DOVO-642257 format. One line per 8 residues: for each residue x, y, z of C-alpha. Coordinates in steps of 0.1 Angstrom, whole numbers, always signed. Layout:
<gubas>
X Y Z; ...
</gubas>
This chain:
<gubas>
+144 +117 -107; +136 +148 -84; +109 +148 -64; +85 +172 -39; +56 +164 -18; +29 +194 -13; -1 +194 +2; -12 +188 +38
-43 +165 +45; -45 +156 +5; -10 +153 -7; +7 +146 -42; +41 +137 -50; +51 +157 -83; +82 +143 -100; +106 +156 -123
+123 +131 -148; +151 +129 -172; +144 +121 -206; +144 +79 -206; +138 +79 -169; +100 +63 -162; +77 +56 -131; +52 +29 -126
+15 +29 -113; -9 +5 -108; -42 +26 -107; -54 +59 -117; -32 +80 -94; -19 +103 -122; -34 +138 -120; -12 +160 -145
+21 +151 -168; +37 +175 -194; +30 +165 -231; +61 +145 -237; +51 +116 -208; +46 +84 -227; +19 +62 -212; +26 +26 -221
-1 -2 -203; +7 -36 -198; +1 -65 -177; +35 -76 -175; +32 -113 -178; +7 -141 -166; +21 -144 -133; +26 -110 -124
-8 -100 -136; -25 -126 -117; -7 -118 -86; -17 -79 -82; -53 -90 -92; -53 -115 -63; -39 -85 -40; -64 -64 -50
-49 -41 -75; -53 -38 -111; -40 -64 -138; -27 -37 -155; +8 -15 -146; +11 +18 -163; +45 +29 -173; +49 +68 -180
+87 +76 -194; +102 +110 -202; +107 +116 -240; +128 +138 -257; +138 +160 -226; +130 +166 -190; +92 +157 -183; +72 +160 -149
+44 +141 -135; +24 +144 -105; +6 +116 -86; -21 +123 -58; -33 +100 -26; -70 +87 -28; -76 +97 +9; -65 +121 +33
-34 +113 +50; +1 +115 +38; +25 +103 +10; +57 +85 +21; +90 +83 -2; +107 +50 +4; +142 +36 -7; +137 -1 -18
+173 -16 -27; +177 -56 -32; +188 -60 +7; +159 -34 +21; +123 -48 +2; +93 -35 +20; +57 -52 +29; +25 -28 +24
-9 -26 +23; -23 -38 -10; -39 +1 -15; -11 +17 +1; +12 +14 -36; +9 +48 -51; +39 +52 -77; +75 +38 -81
+109 +41 -107; +110 +19 -130; +133 -3 -110; +107 -12 -85; +90 -46 -84; +59 -53 -71; +45 -92 -58; +21 -103 -38
+28 -115 +1; +7 -140 +16; +8 -141 +54; +19 -174 +70; -16 -188 +83; -29 -190 +48; -67 -207 +57; -71 -184 +89
-57 -151 +67; -82 -160 +39; -111 -151 +59; -92 -118 +69; -99 -94 +50; -77 -68 +37; -53 -76 +63; -44 -112 +46
-29 -100 +14; +1 -73 +16; +23 -66 -15; +56 -69 -15; +82 -44 -28; +115 -54 -40; +144 -42 -63; +160 -10 -65
+144 +22 -68; +122 +54 -51; +87 +40 -42; +58 +64 -28; +35 +50 -3; +0 +66 +5; -6 +63 +45; -44 +68 +54
-48 +93 +81; -19 +100 +102; +12 +76 +103; +24 +59 +140; +59 +41 +139; +69 +14 +162; +106 -6 +164; +95 -37 +175
+125 -57 +190; +128 -95 +184; +96 -114 +196; +78 -81 +205; +42 -84 +193; +16 -57 +184; -18 -68 +178; -34 -43 +147
-69 -41 +136; -72 -55 +103; -64 -26 +74; -45 -6 +102; -9 -21 +93; +3 +2 +64; +37 -9 +61; +64 -34 +77
+101 -45 +73; +99 -81 +58; +122 -91 +88; +86 -86 +107; +66 -119 +112; +29 -111 +101; -1 -133 +108; -42 -135 +116
-56 -146 +146; -90 -151 +154; -106 -129 +182; -112 -153 +213; -147 -157 +226; -184 -156 +210; -195 -124 +227; -164 -104 +218
-169 -113 +182; -206 -108 +179; -210 -78 +204; -175 -59 +201; -178 -44 +172; -138 -51 +160; -146 -78 +135; -138 -116 +134
-99 -109 +128; -67 -91 +140; -35 -87 +123; -3 -98 +150; +27 -86 +141; +59 -98 +157; +95 -83 +156; +122 -70 +148
+113 -46 +126; +98 -14 +118; +64 -11 +114; +42 +17 +103; +5 +20 +112; -24 +42 +98; -52 +59 +119; -76 +56 +89
-80 +32 +65; -100 +40 +36; -124 +4 +45; -129 +17 +82; -142 +53 +68; -163 +37 +41; -176 +13 +68; -183 +41 +94
-201 +61 +64; -220 +31 +54; -234 +26 +92; -248 +65 +92; -265 +66 +57; -303 +58 +61; -310 +22 +53; -339 +16 +23
-374 +9 +34
</gubas>
């Protein structure tokens, strides 16, 4: 499989597949393809389907396969930002925000990743449930806004607003903590929870998650009488 990523603020990844090669995606991110690309939709078993539904993704997974020769298929981002190509191997899985996964080669497996503090994280919004990409193959991750990366040393921590953690290496520990102080919670405007990431490992942050953008727009809309 060969690919190119085009576009600045609204990118698209264009994949060229040899006969028999396939790509997977969980949502309607396909924007164009050659006529010989065959689409098949499946749930992939109850356990996997339930995990995808619980992580905020579609129950069903689309597989696009090139038939009878080389095929072409393109996947576009749903929000201004960038697309990252990540090589997934059995010893290097990746944890990502539930909405970050765009598409991948068929050898990549998706599962739900739960943060350690389950009862606290259950009320933590987007930061609670993440996705784990494992297996082997190339995956394409969507970053909302600008991407900023940090290499955390063992024990080094970074407190991240919910939704701004786009991707992390599995060596990182990811927890949810409650914002301290009643005035901070009710008048601080930062929400009730933050995500705490502890190293070692590399993390990728995104400056404008879709949820924050929607919240800003909703606050600016006139209220109905």
